[in-house]
TORVEXFI-684097 format. One record per atom (N, C-alpha, C): x negated, y, z; residue in one letter. Coordinates in steps of 0.2 Angstrom, whole numbers, padded with zeros to 4 digits, always signed. Atoms other than C-alpha are relative to their C-alpha. Layout:
N
XYZA ...
//
This chain:
351
-0005-0006+0000M +0000+0000+0000M -0004+0007-0001M +0006-0006+0000N -0014+0012+0005N -0003+0002-0007N +0003+0000+0007R -0022+0009-0012R +0005+0002-0006R -0004-0003+0004S -0006+0013-0021S +0001+0008+0000S -0002-0008-0001I -0004+0029-0012I -0007+0003-0002I +0004-0004+0002W -0022+0034-0015W +0000-0001-0007W -0001+0000+0007A -0020+0031-0034A +0004+0005-0003A -0005-0006+0001W -0005+0041-0034W -0003+0007+0002W +0002-0007-0002V -0014+0056-0025V -0005+0000-0006V +0005-0002+0006R -0028+0054-0038R +0002+0003-0006R -0004-0001+0006V -0015+0055-0052V +0003+0008-0001V -0004-0005-0002L -0005+0069-0044L -0004+0006+0001L +0006-0006-0002G -0021+0079-0039G -0003+0003-0008G +0001+0000+0008G -0025+0079-0058G +0004+0004-0002G -0004-0003+0003V -0009+0084-0063V +0001+0007+0002V -0001-0006-0002G -0007+0098-0051G -0006+0006-0001G +0003-0005+0002I -0023+0106-0056I +0002+0002-0006I -0002-0003+0007L -0018+0107-0074L +0008+0003+0000L -0006-0004-0001A -0002+0113-0069A -0001+0007+0002A +0002-0007-0002V -0009+0128-0060V -0004+0003-0005V +0002-0003+0005L -0020+0132-0075L +0003+0002-0006L -0006-0001+0006L -0005+0131-0087L +0004+0007+0002L -0004-0005-0003W +0004+0143-0075W -0003+0006-0001W +0005-0008-0001R -0011+0156-0072R -0003+0002-0008R +0005+0000+0006L -0021+0154-0089L +0005-0001-0007L -0003+0000+0005G -0006+0149-0101G -0002-0007-0005G +0002+0006+0004T -0007+0136-0115T -0004+0002-0006T +0006-0003+0005G -0018+0148-0126G -0007-0004+0000G +0005+0002-0002A -0033+0139-0120A +0000-0007-0003A +0000+0007+0001F -0027+0122-0122F +0001-0001-0009F -0001-0001+0006V -0021+0126-0140V -0006+0002-0004V +0007-0001+0002D -0038+0134-0144D -0004-0006-0001D +0005+0007-0001G -0047+0118-0139G +0001-0004-0006G +0000+0004+0006L -0039+0109-0153L -0001+0005-0006L +0000-0005+0006R -0040+0123-0166R -0007+0001-0001R +0008-0002+0001V -0060+0128-0164V -0003-0006-0002V +0004+0007+0000I -0065+0111-0166I -0001-0001-0009I +0001+0001+0008D -0073+0108-0185D -0004-0007+0000D +0004+0006+0003G -0082+0092-0193G -0008+0001+0003G +0006+0001-0002P -0099+0097-0189P -0001-0001+0008P +0001-0001-0008A -0098+0100-0170A +0003-0006+0001A -0002+0006-0003L -0088+0084-0169L -0004-0005-0002L +0004+0005+0003V -0100+0074-0179V -0007+0001+0006V +0006-0002-0005A -0114+0082-0167A +0001-0004+0007A -0003+0002-0007A -0104+0077-0151A +0000-0008-0002A -0001+0007+0002F -0100+0059-0158F -0008-0003+0000F +0006+0002+0000A -0119+0057-0161A -0003+0000+0006A +0005-0001-0007I -0126+0063-0144I +0005-0005+0005I -0003+0005-0003G -0112+0051-0137G -0003-0007-0002G +0003+0007+0004V -0119+0036-0147V -0007-0001+0007V +0005+0000-0003A -0136+0041-0138A +0001+0000+0009A -0003+0002-0008T -0128+0042-0119T +0002-0007+0001T -0003+0007-0002T -0119+0026-0121T -0006-0005+0000T +0005+0004+0001V -0135+0017-0127V -0005+0001+0007V +0004-0001-0006F -0145+0024-0112F +0003-0003+0005F -0003+0002-0005S -0131+0021-0100S +0001-0008+0000S +0001+0006+0001A -0130+0003-0106A -0007-0003+0002A +0007+0003-0002W -0149+0001-0105W -0001+0000+0008W +0001+0001-0006R -0148+0006-0087R +0005-0005+0004R -0004+0004-0003W -0134-0005-0083W -0005-0007-0001W +0004+0006+0002C -0145-0020-0091C -0006+0000+0006C +0005+0001-0003L -0159-0015-0081L +0002-0001+0009L -0002+0001-0007V -0150-0015-0063V +0002-0006+0000V -0003+0007+0000A -0140-0031-0068A -0006-0006+0000A +0004+0005+0000R -0156-0040-0072R -0005+0000+0007R +0005-0001-0007G -0165-0033-0056G +0003-0004+0005G -0003+0006-0006L -0152-0044-0046L +0001-0005-0003L +0001+0007+0002G -0155-0058-0056G +0005-0002-0005G -0007+0002+0004M -0139-0058-0068M -0003+0001-0008M +0003+0000+0007T -0142-0060-0087T +0005+0005-0004T -0004-0004+0004L -0135-0046-0099L -0004+0003-0005L +0004-0002+0005S -0140-0042-0116S +0003+0006-0002S -0001-0007+0000M -0141-0025-0122M +0006+0001-0006M -0005+0001+0005R -0129-0029-0136R +0008+0000+0002R -0006+0001-0006S -0116-0035-0124S +0002+0005+0004S -0001-0006-0005A -0118-0020-0113A +0002+0005-0003A -0003-0007+0004I -0116-0007-0127I +0007-0002-0001I -0009+0003+0003A -0099-0016-0133A +0003+0002+0008A -0004-0001-0005D -0094-0017-0115D +0000+0007+0004D +0001-0007-0002Y -0099+0001-0110Y +0005+0004-0005Y -0004-0005+0005Y -0090+0009-0125Y +0008-0001+0002Y -0007+0001-0003K -0074-0001-0120K +0001+0002+0007K -0003-0003-0005A -0075+0005-0102A +0000+0008-0001A +0000-0006+0003L -0078+0022-0109L +0007+0002-0002L -0006+0000+0003F -0062+0021-0119F +0006+0000+0006F -0006+0001-0005I -0051+0015-0105I -0001+0005+0005I -0001-0005-0006N -0058+0027-0092N +0002+0007-0003N -0003-0006+0005A -0053+0041-0106A +0007-0002+0000A -0007+0002+0002A -0037+0034-0110A +0006-0001+0007A -0005+0004-0006L -0029+0028-0092L -0003+0007+0006L +0002-0003-0007P -0028+0038-0076P -0004-0002+0004P +0003+0001-0006G -0040+0039-0062G -0009-0001-0002G +0006-0002+0002G -0056+0038-0074G -0005-0007+0003G +0005+0007-0002V -0064+0020-0066V +0002-0006-0003V -0002+0005+0002L -0053+0008-0073L -0004-0004-0006L +0004+0003+0004G -0065+0005-0087G -0005-0004+0003G +0006+0001-0004D -0080+0002-0075D +0002-0008+0004D -0002+0007-0003V -0070-0011-0065V +0001-0006-0004V -0001+0006+0005D -0065-0021-0081D -0007-0003-0002D +0007+0003+0001R -0083-0022-0086R -0004-0004+0004R +0005+0003-0007A -0090-0028-0069A +0004-0005+0001A -0005+0006-0001V -0075-0040-0068V -0002-0005-0005V +0001+0004+0006Q -0078-0047-0085Q -0005-0004+0000Q +0006+0003-0001H -0096-0049-0083H -0002-0004+0007H +0001+0004-0006G -0095-0056-0066G +0003-0007-0001G -0003+0006+0001R -0083-0070-0073R -0005-0003-0005R +0005+0003+0004E -0096-0073-0087E -0006-0003+0004E +0004+0002-0003E -0108-0075-0074E +0000-0005+0007E -0001+0003-0007G -0100-0083-0060G +0000+0004+0006G +0001-0002-0007D -0103-0071-0047D +0004+0008-0002D -0004-0006+0003V -0089-0056-0049V -0003+0005+0006V +0004-0003-0005G -0096-0048-0032G -0005+0003-0002G +0006-0002+0002K -0113-0047-0038K +0001+0006-0006K +0000-0003+0008S -0108-0040-0055S +0004+0007+0001S -0003-0007-0002V -0096-0026-0046V -0005+0004+0004V +0005-0003-0005R -0111-0022-0034R -0006+0004-0007R +0005-0002+0004A -0122-0020-0050A +0003+0006-0004A -0005-0005+0003V -0109-0008-0059V +0000+0007+0006V -0001-0005-0005V -0109+0002-0042V -0007+0003+0000V +0006-0002-0002L -0127+0003-0040L -0002+0004-0008L +0003-0004+0004E -0130+0009-0059E +0004+0008-0001E -0005-0007+0001R -0114+0023-0059R -0004+0003+0006R +0003-0005-0005T -0123+0028-0042T -0008+0003-0001T +0006-0003+0004A -0140+0030-0051A +0000+0006-0003A -0002-0006+0004G -0133+0042-0062G +0002+0006+0004G -0003-0006-0003Q -0123+0053-0050Q -0007+0002+0005Q +0005-0003-0003V -0140+0053-0040V -0004+0005-0003V +0002-0004+0006V -0148+0061-0055V +0003+0007+0000V -0004-0006+0002L -0135+0073-0058L +0000+0004+0006L -0001-0006-0007V -0133+0080-0039V -0007+0002+0001V +0008-0003-0002S -0153+0081-0038S +0000+0005-0005S +0003-0005+0007V -0155+0090-0055V +0007+0008+0001V -0004-0004-0002G -0137+0100-0050G -0002+0005+0005G +0003-0004-0006V -0142+0106-0033V -0006+0003-0001V +0006-0004+0001T -0160+0112-0039T +0001+0005-0005T -0001-0006+0004V -0151+0122-0053V +0003+0005+0004V -0004-0005-0003L -0138+0130-0043L -0003+0003+0005L +0003-0003-0005L -0151+0134-0029L -0005+0005-0003L +0005-0005+0002T -0163+0143-0041T +0001+0003-0006T -0002-0003+0007V -0154+0149-0057V +0006+0005+0003V -0005-0005-0001P -0144+0166-0054P +0009-0005-0004P -0008+0004+0002S -0124+0159-0055S +0005+0003+0005S -0005-0002-0006P -0109+0163-0045P +0000-0005+0004P +0001+0004-0008V -0113+0148-0033V -0006+0002+0003V +0005-0002-0003L -0130+0155-0030L +0003+0007+0004L -0002-0005-0003T -0121+0172-0026T +0004-0002+0006T -0005+0001-0007H -0108+0164-0013H -0006-0003+0004H +0004+0002-0004L -0122+0155-0006L -0004+0004+0004L +0004-0005-0004E -0132+0169-0002E +0004+0004+0005E -0005-0003-0005A -0117+0178+0006A +0002-0004+0005A -0003+0004-0004H -0112+0164+0016H -0007-0005+0003H +0006+0004-0001A -0131+0158+0020A -0001-0004+0007A +0002+0003-0006R -0130+0156+0038R +0007-0006+0001R -0006+0006-0001G -0113+0144+0038G -0002-0005-0004G +0002+0006+0004I -0122+0135+0025I -0005-0004+0002I +0006+0003-0004A -0137+0132+0035A +0002-0005+0005A -0002+0005-0007V -0127+0125+0049V +0004-0007-0003V -0003+0005+0004A -0117+0114+0037A -0005-0005-0003A +0007+0006+0001V -0134+0107+0030V -0002-0003+0005V +0004+0004-0006A -0141+0104+0046A +0006-0005+0003A -0005+0004-0002T -0124+0096+0052T -0001-0008-0005T -0001+0006+0004T -0124+0084+0037T -0007-0004+0000T +0006+0003+0000A -0143+0080+0037A +0000-0004+0007A +0000+0003-0008G -0140+0075+0057G +0004-0006-0002G -0004+0005+0003L -0125+0065+0050L -0002-0006-0004L +0003+0003+0005A -0135+0057+0037A -0004-0005+0004A +0006+0003-0005A -0150+0052+0050A +0004-0003+0005A -0003+0005-0006L -0138+0045+0063L +0005-0006-0005L -0002+0005+0004A -0130+0034+0049A -0005-0004-0001A +0006+0004+0003F -0146+0028+0043F -0003-0004+0007F +0003+0004-0007F -0152+0023+0062F +0006-0005+0001F -0005+0005-0003A -0134+0014+0064A -0002-0004-0006A +0001+0005+0005F -0137+0006+0047F -0005-0005+0002F +0007+0002-0002S -0155+0001+0052S +0002-0005+0006S +0000+0004-0006R -0150-0007+0069R +0007-0006-0002R -0006+0004+0003L -0133-0015+0060L -0003-0006-0004L +0003+0007+0005R -0145-0026+0047R -0003-0004+0005R +0003+0004-0005G -0153-0033+0063G +0005-0005+0004G -0004+0004-0004G -0137-0041+0070G +0001-0007-0004G -0001+0006+0004A -0129-0058+0064A +0007+0000-0002A -0006+0001+0003S -0111-0053+0060S +0001+0002-0007S -0002+0001+0007R -0102-0053+0044R -0003+0007-0003R +0001-0006+0002W -0104-0034+0042W -0008+0002+0000W +0007-0002+0001A -0124-0035+0046A -0003-0005-0005A +0001+0004+0006R -0126-0049+0032R +0002+0005-0005R -0002-0003+0007A -0117-0037+0020A -0005+0007+0001A +0006-0006+0001A -0130-0023+0025A -0006-0002-0002A +0006+0002+0002R -0144-0034+0022R +0000-0001-0006R -0001+0002+0007T -0137-0039+0005T +0000+0006-0003T -0001-0005+0002G -0133-0023+0002G -0008+0005-0001G +0006-0005+0000A -0151-0015+0007A -0005-0004-0005A +0003+0005+0005A -0158-0030-0003A +0000+0001-0007A -0002-0001+0006E -0150-0026-0019E -0002+0007-0003E +0003-0008+0003V -0154-0007-0020V -0008-0001-0001V +0008+0001+0000R -0173-0013-0017R -0001-0003-0007R +0000+0004+0006S -0171-0026-0032S +0002+0003-0005S -0003-0002+0004G -0159-0017-0043G -0003+0009-0002G +0000-0007+0001L -0164+0001-0041L -0007+0002+0001L +0005-0002-0004L -0180+0003-0031L -0007-0004-0003L +0005+0005+0003A -0190-0011-0039A -0005+0004-0006A +0004-0003+0004R -0206-0005-0049R +0001+0000-0007R +0000+0001+0009R -0202-0012-0066R +0008+0002-0001R -0006-0002+0004N -0184-0005-0065N +0001+0009+0002N -0001-0007-0002W -0185+0013-0055W -0001+0005-0007W +0003-0005+0005P -0194+0022-0069P +0005+0000-0007P -0005+0000+0005G -0183+0016-0084G +0007+0003+0003G -0006-0001-0003I -0167+0019-0073I +0000+0008+0000I +0001-0007-0002V -0173+0037-0069V +0001+0004-0009V +0001-0003+0007L -0177+0040-0089L +0007+0000-0003L -0006+0001+0004A -0160+0033-0095A +0004+0006+0004A -0006-0005-0002S -0150+0045-0081S -0001+0007-0001S +0001-0007+0003T -0160+0060-0086T +0002+0002-0007T -0003-0002+0009V -0156+0058-0106V +0008-0002+0001V -0008+0000+0000V -0137+0053-0100V +0000+0006+0001V -0002-0006-0002L -0137+0068-0091L -0002+0007-0005L +0000-0005+0006A -0145+0079-0105A +0004+0000-0005A -0004+0002+0006G -0134+0071-0117G +0007+0004+0002G -0006-0003-0002H -0119+0077-0107H +0000+0009+0000H +0002-0009+0001L -0127+0096-0106L +0001+0002-0008L +0000+0000+0009A -0129+0094-0125A +0007+0001-0003A -0008+0000+0001T -0111+0090-0127T +0005+0006+0002T -0004-0005-0003F -0105+0104-0116F -0004+0009-0004F +0004-0006+0004V -0118+0117-0126V +0005+0000-0008V -0003+0000+0007V -0110+0112-0143V +0008+0001+0001V -0007-0004-0002A -0092+0114-0135A +0001+0007+0001A +0000-0009-0001A -0096+0132-0129A -0002+0004-0006A +0002-0002+0008R -0103+0135-0147R +0006+0002-0004R -0008+0001+0005A -0087+0128-0155A +0005+0005+0003A -0002-0006-0002A -0078+0140-0144A +0000+0007+0001A +0001-0007+0003G -0086+0156-0149G -0004+0004+0006G +0005-0004-0005S -0097+0158-0133S -0007-0001-0002S +0008-0002+0002D -0114+0166-0136D -0005+0001+0005D +0004-0001-0006A -0120+0165-0119A -0006-0004-0001A +0008+0003+0001S -0139+0160-0116S +0002-0007+0003S +0001+0007-0003L -0143+0141-0111L -0001+0002+0007L +0003-0001-0008L -0151+0149-0094L +0007+0002+0003L -0006-0002-0003R -0134+0156-0091R +0006-0004+0000R -0005+0004+0000L -0124+0143-0095L +0000-0007+0003L +0003+0007-0003A -0134+0128-0088A +0003+0000+0009A -0004+0003-0007P -0127+0130-0069P +0007-0001-0001P -0008+0001+0003L -0108+0133-0077L +0001-0007-0003L -0001+0006+0003M -0111+0117-0086M -0001-0006+0005M +0003+0004-0006L -0119+0108-0071L +0006-0001+0006L -0006+0000-0003L -0105+0114-0060L +0006-0004-0002L -0003+0003+0005A -0093+0107-0072A +0000-0009+0001A +0002+0006-0001L -0102+0090-0071L +0001-0003+0007L +0000+0001-0007L -0102+0089-0053L +0008-0001+0001L -0007+0000-0002A -0083+0093-0052A +0004-0007-0003A -0002+0006+0004M -0080+0078-0065M -0001-0007+0005M +0001+0005-0004T -0086+0066-0051T +0005-0001+0006T -0005+0001-0004L -0071+0070-0040L +0004-0004-0003L -0006+0006+0003P -0059+0056-0039P +0007+0002-0001P -0007-0003+0001V -0044+0067-0043V +0000+0002-0008V -0001-0002+0007N -0041+0067-0062N +0005-0004-0003N -0004+0004+0006I -0032+0060-0077I -0004-0001-0006I +0006+0001+0006G -0044+0052-0088G -0005+0004-0001G +0006-0004+0000G -0058+0064-0083G +0003+0008+0001G -0004-0005-0001W -0045+0078-0084W +0003+0004+0005W -0002-0002-0007G -0041+0090-0069G -0006+0004+0003G +0005-0003-0004P -0056+0096-0059P -0005+0004-0004P +0004-0004+0005R -0067+0100-0075R +0003+0005-0001R -0004-0005+0002E -0055+0111-0081E +0000+0006+0004E +0000-0004-0005G -0053+0120-0065G -0005+0004+0003G +0006-0004-0001V -0070+0123-0060V -0003+0003-0006V +0003-0006+0006T -0076+0129-0078T +0003+0007-0002T -0003-0007+0001A -0062+0141-0079A -0002+0005+0005A +0002-0004-0007W -0067+0148-0061W -0008+0002-0001W +0006-0003+0000A -0085+0148-0064A -0001+0005-0005A +0000-0005+0006F -0084+0157-0082F +0004+0007+0003F -0002-0006-0001G -0073+0170-0074G -0004+0003+0006G +0007-0002-0007A -0085+0171-0058A -0006+0004-0002A +0006-0001+0003A -0099+0173-0069A +0001+0007-0004A -0004-0006+0003G -0089+0189-0078G +0000-0002-0008G -0002+0003+0008L -0086+0177-0094L +0006+0000+0001L -0008+0001+0000S -0069+0174-0099S +0003-0007+0006S -0004+0007-0003A -0059+0161-0088A +0003-0003-0006A -0003+0004+0007T -0049+0157-0104T -0004-0004-0003T +0005+0003+0004Q -0064+0153-0113Q -0003-0006+0004Q +0002+0006-0002G -0070+0143-0101G +0004-0007+0002G -0005+0005+0000L -0055+0132-0100L +0000-0003-0007L +0000+0002+0006T -0056+0131-0118T -0006-0004-0001T +0005+0004+0001I -0073+0125-0118I +0000-0006+0004I -0001+0007-0004A -0069+0112-0104A +0005-0005-0005A -0003+0003+0005V -0055+0107-0116V -0003-0004-0006V +0005+0002+0004V -0067+0105-0130V -0003-0006+0001V +0005+0004-0004Y -0079+0095-0119Y +0004-0007-0001Y -0005+0007-0001G -0063+0083-0115G +0001-0003-0007G -0001+0003+0006L -0060+0080-0133L -0006-0003-0003L +0007+0004+0002F -0077+0077-0138F -0001-0007+0003F +0002+0006-0003A -0080+0064-0125A +0007-0006+0000A -0005+0007+0002F -0063+0055-0130F -0002-0002-0008F +0002+0003+0007V -0069+0054-0148V -0007-0004+0001V +0004+0004+0000A -0084+0049-0144A +0001-0007+0003A -0002+0006-0003A -0077+0035-0134A +0004-0005-0005A -0005+0004+0004L -0066+0029-0148L -0003-0007-0003L +0001+0007+0000P -0078+0014-0152P +0002-0005+0004P -0003+0005-0005G -0072+0006-0137G +0006-0003-0003G -0006+0004+0002L -0056+0005-0145L -0001-0006-0006L +0003+0005+0005V -0064-0004-0159V -0002-0007+0001V +0002+0007-0003V -0072-0016-0148V +0007-0004+0002V -0006+0003-0004I -0055-0021-0139I +0003-0002-0006I -0004+0004+0003I -0046-0023-0156I -0004-0006-0003I +0003+0006+0004A -0060-0034-0163A -0001-0005+0005A -0001+0005-0005R -0060-0044-0147R +0006-0003+0001R -0007+0003-0002A -0042-0046-0146A +0002-0004-0008A +0000+0004+0006L -0043-0053-0166L -0004-0006+0001L +0005+0005-0001A -0057-0064-0161A +0003-0005+0003A -0005+0004-0004G -0047-0071-0148G +0006-0004-0003G -0007+0003+0005A -0032-0074-0160A -0001-0006-0004A +0003+0002+0004R -0042-0081-0171R -0001-0008+0003R +0003+0008-0003A -0050-0095-0159A +0005-0004+0003A -0005+0004-0003R -0033-0099-0151R +0003-0003-0005R -0004+0004+0005A -0026-0102-0168A -0006-0005-0002A +0005+0007+0002A -0042-0114-0173A +0002-0006+0004A -0001+0006-0005A -0039-0123-0157A +0006-0003-0001A -0007+0004-0001R -0021-0126-0161R +0001-0005-0006R +0000+0005+0006V -0025-0134-0179V -0004-0004+0001V +0006+0007-0002V -0040-0144-0172V +0003-0005+0005V -0003+0005-0006A -0030-0151-0157A +0005-0005-0005A -0002+0006+0005A -0024-0168-0164A +0007-0001+0004A -0007+0002-0005P -0005-0173-0160P -0001-0006+0004P +0000+0004-0005V -0002-0184-0146V +0006-0006-0003V -0003+0007+0002V +0004-0202-0152V +0003-0004+0006V -0002+0003-0005E +0016-0210-0141E -0001-0009+0000E +0002+0007+0000P +0011-0229-0137P +0007-0004-0002P -0005+0004+0000I +0024-0242-0144I -0001-0008+0004I +0001+0006-0003T +0028-0256-0133T +0004-0005-0002T -0005+0004+0002L +0036-0270-0140L +0000-0007+0005L -0003+0005-0005A +0047-0282-0131A -0003-0007-0001A +0002+0007+0001Q +0040-0298-0138Q -0006+0001-0004Q +0004+0000+0005P +0023-0299-0148P +0002-0002-0007P -0001+0001+0008V +0024-0300-0167V -0006-0003-0002V +0004+0005+0004V +0013-0313-0176V +0000+0002-0008V +0000+0000+0007V +0009-0308-0193V -0004-0005-0003V +0003+0005+0002P +0002-0321-0204P -0005+0003-0004P +0007-0004+0003Q -0016-0318-0210Q +0001+0000-0007Q -0001-0001+0007Q -0010-0321-0229Q +0004+0006-0001Q -0003-0007+0002R +0001-0306-0227R -0003+0005+0001R +0005-0005-0002I -0012-0296-0220I -0005+0001-0006I +0006+0000+0005M -0026-0300-0234M +0002+0001-0005M -0001-0001+0006S -0016-0299-0248S +0001+0007-0003S +0000-0007+0004P -0013-0280-0250P -0007+0002+0002P +0007-0002-0001V -0032-0278-0244V -0001-0002-0007V +0001+0002+0007R -0035-0289-0261R +0001+0004-0005R -0003-0005+0006E -0025-0278-0271E -0003+0006+0000E +0005-0006-0001L -0033-0263-0265L -0008+0000-0002L +0008-0001+0004V -0051-0268-0270V -0001-0002-0007V +0002+0002+0008G -0046-0277-0286G +0002+0007-0003G -0003-0004+0004S -0038-0262-0291S -0006+0007+0000S +0005-0007+0000G -0054-0250-0287G +0001+0005+0006G -0002-0005-0005A -0045-0239-0274A -0005+0002+0005A 
//
């Protein structure tokens, strides 16, 4: 029941954000998002999407193999495209990741480990995003930096409190790992999988590289969207605004990725002295670019459905009909002459 309520909260939260944007800014920004897209921009966004998907799939392969699972690059790319399309087409934005984790787990015979591999893979990307985002927002002039400077004392207290809670949680986790309870075993398993899946010497350089390329691809897509929407702001001025939008996309309140991204982008552009309506248009264009970039996932879904249908049809054709045995009340004795006569006729006719 709690999961059902949380699912509704996520969807309604995204709907509420979009409703407020429509109420305050009107429908013009959404209509402009469809109008300003042209062929070259769409091709550029699609090509960037190919690169980010390939590197995301490679990151997944590294983590899964680090946990002792087998995952080919070809399967990872197809499954990742399928997950991206499901995430973009359905509310919540995570159902595609759940699908690829469960499917891979069934193939490997360990759904739990496969789910943890996907969680670690996504976490690695979020860590790089947050690290880069916080660094840029704290150093590059932006509305966020202005607000941080205006409330420096309160933010310092919040940071110190967060650091203290993090240290306390780490201490509690370290003590928990030494116990014999189910939670202690789970903690030890989680720590071991983080070391082997993310922090192993053979893994972490590739994971950091893949996550960096993926983040650069998302930022490049935002730049293409900004230029398509008519923004001529410099990259240095756009960078913190785009990173803030990407950070907002991690919030679990959206409809296929829509909601917080549009709200934060509109606010950030307005606070930066740019047009809030243009910021919303850029976010809409970015969302459309992301959906187009995920369309190969629909091809994967259709191709696999057709392959499954052909396999089932072939299995029905190959399956032999079941013949019920005939039981005779009395044995029938056939004279040998009656059996051999037809055989001689067949041999003599050359059949």
